[in-house]
N, C-alpha and C positions, 0 to 999 in steps of 0.2 A: 474557466474550468479549474477546479481545485481538487487535489488528490489528498484526501484525508484518511485517517485511520482510527479504528477503535482499539486502543491499546489497553483498555480496562476489561475486568472479567464480567462486565454486565452487558446485556444485549441492548442495542439501540433500537427502539421502535421507530421506524423511518417516518411514518406519517405524524407521529407525536413530536419529533425533533426537528424534522425537515418539512412540515406540512404547510408553511406559509408561502402561498403562491406569489406574494409580493416580493419575496427574497429569493426563492428557489424555482428554477425552471424545470430541472430534472435531477435525479439521482440514479447512478449506475453502479452496479457491483459485478465483478467477474466471479462466476461460480465455477471453480476449478474442477470440483467433482462432476459437474454436468458439462463442462466445456461450453458454457453459455453465459450470456449477459442477463442480469436481473435489472428491471427498470421501474422507477416510480416517478410520477409527476403530480405535484399538488395542484396544478392548473387544470388538470383533467378531472372531471366529475367522479370518475371511478378510480382516481389515482393512477391510471394508465393501464388498468387491467385489459381493456379491449385493445388498446394500442400494442401492448406486449404480446397478446395472443396473435394479432395480425401480423406481427413481424417475427414471430418465433422466439421471443424473449420470455424470460421467467418474470414473474411478479415479485417485486422487491418489497418485503415487509419488515425485515429485521436485518441488522448488521451485527454479526456475532463477535465476541471477543477475538482480537487478532486478525480482523479483516479490514482491508482497505476499501475505499469507495470514492467515487467521483461525484462532485457536486458542481452542477452548472448554475452559479449564482447570478441572479439578475442585478444585484447591487452588493456592495461590501457589507458584511455583518459578522457578528461574532457568534460562532456556534457553541452552545453550551451542552457538552456531552455528559451522559450520566456518570455519577461517581462509581467508584469501585477500586479494587486492588489492581495494580499494574500487572500486565501479562509480560513475562520475561521472554526474551529471545529464545532461551533454552526450552521453555515450556511450549513455545510455538512450533518448534521443530517437528514434532510428531504430527502436527496438524497440516503441514504443507505437503501438498501433492507433489509427485515427481513430474512436474510440468510448470506452467506459468501460474503464479498466484498473486492475487492483489492482497497485500498483508500489511500488518501494523504490529508494533510492539510497544510496550509500556515503559521500557527502559531506554535510556539515551545511549546509543551505541554507534560507533563507526560501522560502515559495511563490513569491514574486515573483522571487527569484533563480533558482529552479528553472524557472519559466516562461521567463525570459530565456535560460537555458542551453539550452533546446530550439531556439533560433533557429540556423539554418545559418550565418548571419552575425551577429555580435554587434550588438545594437541600439545606436543612439546613446544617449548619456546622456540620462536623463529619458524615454526612450520606453519604453512598456509594450507588448510585443508580445502578439498574440493567439494564442499557441501552444496554449493550453488554454482550455476553457470555465470549468471549475471544478476545485477540488481540495479534498478532504475528508480529515481525519485524525481518527480516534476517540481520545477521551480516556477511558481505562477508569476512572480515579479519579473523574471527575465524570459519567460515562455521558453524555457529550455530544460533539457534533461540532465540530471547528475547521473554518472554511470560508474559502475564498479564490476570488476571481474577478478575473481581470486587467481586464476591462471596467469593473467597479466601482471598482477601484483607479485606473484611468486617468481616470475621471470624478469622483473624489473622494468617492464614496458608499459605499465598502466598510465602513468602521466603522459607519456608520449602518444599513446593511442588515444587518450581522451582529448588532448590537444589537436591531434590530426583529424579528428571527427567533429570538432566544434562542440563537444559536450562540456558540461561543468564538472570540475574535479572535486570530490568530496573532500580530499585532503587539503587542497589550496584554498577551498571555499569555507572550510571550517563547518561544513554541513554534517549533521548526524541524523540518525533515525530516532527522532525524539517522539514522545507521546503525542498523538494526535496527527502524525505524519503517516500517510499511506505510501506504499512503494510496491512496485512490481519486483518479483523475485522468481527466477527460473531455477527450480530446485532439481538437482541431478539425482 
């Protein structure tokens, strides 16, 4: 499983980019506005339309700018995403629902900088705004989650919490939200 993201301002046609059944088992995208999963599988003759309908999923046809998505790869391969201008974290802010979102950004930011960029007015230096509740990024190589929460950063307990739960630490791991990386964010 790979958590990827469309950090460009162009739409990804799922069957066109992820339609090789030798490489891809399935593609999933969380639809925050619908509170439902969208599904696509190149190995099914109809792309998964009947399967999705039978399970109550939506049919996945496109991945829009700023959206994250899961790919269940059958083998390692390099995914070529469409070209386009990068979507900034600040521009993404208005598109995030006040709930769980599977997102992506086109600029490389730490989770703390991403959280700050969602503020309508830039916070004062040293102030950690509460624009999100938590942010999670999947690390395929270690099959573990990176975790960030601004309230824990603000009170100085983030590193201890991450260590106590066995999560990966963005700060000590040098992990940023780079273009092509998908992540879960719970928007307040």
